[in-house]
N, C-alpha and C positions, 0 to 999 in steps of 0.2 A: 649562587645566592648573593643578592645585593648586601652591601655592608649595612649593619644596623647602627644608626647614629641617634643618640639621645638629643632632645631639644637642648640647646646650649645655654639658654638664659632662664634657668629655674631660680626663683627667688622665694624666700620664706615669708616676708611681710607679716610677722606674728601679730603686729598691732591690729590687724583687721579681725582677729578671732577672739572668741571667748569660749569657756569650757562648759557646755550644757550639762555634762556629766560630772561637774565639779561639786564642791560642797555647797551648803546653803548660802554661804557668803559670796559665791560666784554668780555674777549676773553680767549682762552686756555692758552695764555702766561702770562696774568696778573690777571686772576680770581683765587682767592684763598679762599677756605672755611676755616674758623677759627676753633678753638677748640669747642668741644661739650659743650653746656650749658643746662643741663637738670637733670632729676631725675636718680635714679639708675635702672630704668626699660627701658632704651633706648628711652625715649621720651623727646624731648626738641628742641633745635635749633642749627644750624650752621650759622655763619655770613660771608657774602661775603666781603672780604677786598677791592674789587673794587668798588662796588656800595652800600655797607652797608646794603644790603638786607638780611633778615634772611631766611634760608631754614629749613622747619620743618623736624623733625625726629620723627617718630612714631613707637614704638616697634622695634627699631633698623633698621628701613627702612628709608633711606634718600629720601625725597619727592622732586624730581627735575622736576616733571610735575606740571604745574600750570593750573588747569582746565579752568580758564577763558581765557587762551591764546590759547586754542585748537580750530581748525576749526570744522565745523559741522560734517564732516566725523569722525574725531578722538573723538569728544565728544560723538557721537553715539557709537563708538567702546568702549569707556571707560565705558559708562553706560551699554552696552550690555554684558560686561564681568564681571560685578560686581558679586562677590561670597559671599553668606551668610557664616558666620563664626561659625555656630553651629557645634557640634561634628559630627552629621550625615553627613552633607555636606562635612566637611573636610575629613572624612573617605571615602566618595564616591570618592573624587579626589585622595586620597592616593591609592585607589584600581583601578586606571584607566587602568593599564595593564591587568586587568582581566575583563574589560567591555565586550570584544568581542575577542575570539580566532581568528576569521576571520580577523579583523582589526589589531590585534597584529602581525599576520604573516607579514604584509607589514611594520608596524612600526619597527619591529625587523630587517628587511632587511635594511631599511634606516639608523637606528641608529647603526647597526653593521658596515656599511660602513663608517659612520661618526666617530665612535670610532677608527676604523683602521687608518683613516687619522690622527686623533689627536695623537694617540700613535706613529705612524710612524714619525710624525713631532715633537715629544717631546713637545707638547703644555702642559705646566704645570700651567699656570696662565691665564685661559680663562675668558672672559667676555661674559656671556650669555645674549643676548638681546631678548626681547619679550618672555621670558621663561614662563610666566604665573605661573601656579602652580608647575613648575619645573618637569613636567612629564618626559622630555627627560633625566634628570640626572640619574634616576634609571637604565634604559637600558644601558646607556653609561658605568656606573660602572659595571653592570653585564657583559658587553662585554670587560672588562679589562682596562677601562680608569681610571687612578688615578691622578687627578690634585694635585698640591701642595697648591694652593689657588684658590678661585673663586670669581667672582662678578656676581650677578644675578639680572636681571631687568625685569620690565614689565611696561606697561602703567598704570596698575591698581594696587593700593596698596593692595587691598583685596586678589588678587591672590598670591601676594608675601607672605602674612601672611600664606596662605595655604602651600606655598613652604617651609617655615621654618619648618613646621611639616613634610612635605614630606621628606626633607633632614634629618630630625631627625630620620626617620624610615629606612634609607638605610644602616645603619651600617658603615657609613663613619668614617674615623679617626677623632675624635673630635678635634684634634690639627690643622686641616685644617681651616684657617681663611676664612670666607665667608662674603662678603658685599652684602647687598640688597639695591636696589635703584629703584625708578620709573624713567622712561625715555621714550622719544619719539624717534622712530626709525629714524625720519628725523632730529633729533637734538641730536645726541649721545653726552653725557656729559663727556666722557672719554678724559682726556687731553693728555695722552701719546699715540702717534700713534704706539708705539711698542706693545701695548696690542693687543692680538688676540681676534677678535670678533667671536662668534659662535651664529648662529641663526637657530632655528628649526621651520619650518613651521609658520613663522610670517610675513615675508616680504610681503606676499600676502594680508595682512590686511592693508597695506598702500594704498593711492590713486593710486600710480604708483611705483611698486617696482624697476623699472629701474632708476627712478629719485632718489629713496632712496639710491640705491647702488652707483649711480653716486656721491651723496653727501658724502658717506662714503669714496669712493676712492679719492675724491677731498681733503678730510682732510688728507689722506695719511696713513690710518691704514695699517700696513705691511701685515697682514694676516686676511682674512675673510673667514669663513667656513659657509656654509648654506645648508639647505635642503628645497626645495620649489617645488610646482606644476609647470609644464611647459606646454607650448603650442606647437602645431605642426599642420600639415595640418589635421590630423585625429581629434584632439581635437577641432579645429576650425569648422570642419564639424559637429561634435556632438553638439557644442555650438549653432550653428545656428538652430539646431533642438530641443533645450532646454534639451539636454541630458548631458550637462557638464557645469561647471562654474556656479553653481546654487547659489542663495542667501543663506548665512549662517544664523544660528540661531540669531546672533546679528544684522541682517539686512544688513550685509556687502555683497556687490557684489564683490567677490574676483578677484584679478588680477592673471595672470599666467606669468611665466618667459618665455621670448623669448630668446633662447640661442644665436641667431644671434645678437640681440641687446646687450646682455651681452658681447659677444666677442668684439663688436665695442667699448663699454664703457671701457672695460679693455684695449684695444689698446690705447685709448685716454689718459688714466692715467698711462700707463706703468705697467700693471698687467699681469702676466701670469695666465692662468686659467686651472685647472684640473677639469674635469666633468665626472660624470658617471650617466647614466639614468636607470630608471626602470619603470615598469608599476604597477599600483595599481588599483584594481577593487572595486568600492564603495559597501559597504555592503548592502545598501538598494536595489541596483540592483540585488545583489545575492539573497536577500530575495524574489524578484519577481520570481526568478527561482524556489524556493522551494515551492511556492504556488501551483504548479501543482501537488504536492504530497498530498495524503489524510491527513487531519489534519494538514497541513502545517508542516509536519515533515522535519527535516534537516538531510538527510542521510549522514553519514560520507563519503561515497564514492563520493557523489556529491561535498562536500566541498573540499575533496582532489583533485578531478579531476579539479575543477574550479581553485584552487590555483596553481596546477601544470601547467595548461594551461597558466595562467597569468605569472608564473615564466619563462616558455618556451618563451613566447612572449618577456619578458625582455631580455633573453639571445640572441634572434635573433636580437632585436632592438638595443642592447647596442653598437655594433661596429659602428652604424650609428647615435649615440646620439639620438635615437628615443624612447621616453618614455613620460609618463605624470608626472614624478617626476625626479628631478635631485639632486644629492649630489655634491656640488661644493667647490673647494678651490681656492681662489684668493690670489695671493702672489705678493707683490710689487717687481718689478725687480730692482736690484741694478744698479745704473748708474756707468759706468766705471770711475775710478778716474783719 
């Protein structure tokens, strides 16, 4: 087994955070986390200058999620995504790109599109929300994205501990400062609206991703990039027959993005939207196809044919924004002076 190496340049940068779960006096303008008080291993506390509450720091991860304050939905999500931190489990997640060539085909499409947007827009200090084990960072780097610094968050601290090993294995420039913190997508703790938010397949874990996006736009974050599953008349038809929007392993009943609703919310808050759609075919459906072959063999020609057909469906549907996934960029429109 390869040696596990944590990313070496973890920094706290508490000045960029506020405490959404703090007292009534806490707000982005007056909430200020003080200097780190702890040991030399990145474990200790930060103190809020507004309410005098301490924020735990564990292994260089700032813990801004308070479990007792989560609703039932998010408590279940937190527990459902708890990750064991033994070497075998960590290596399992570090090799996630190799879990399935079939699934990787689609994730590569989505992350290549996202990387192209980030590079074209010169996004060099992103904040990744709901990043989990940091899976998306590897493909983004492989597709040419090179940030100058990063902040990476998830609801669950254990997944971020895996992410530290994941980023340590990518060959990133060790001079890039990276901040890890726990956060709730409905209460983003980033104080500066000029920070760019990047979200890969996590908004659908919230009770209503449209409400979540509305809250982010209400705060005024200038740029929000995300990749999420979408709905349309075909997906709604499939969902009514139990063929789409199935319960996930964590018990979550996932949401899907309605592009019409998104455009309406963007209009209310003065955001322009750039969107590109694509189709993805679930691997378990594909495995039903290969059962017709003796010994459940997976003929290469059938996999190529299936992937080619789905990619063709993507090309046909893209001019009409017709797909079951979307890669979106939301940008705050500047008001004329």
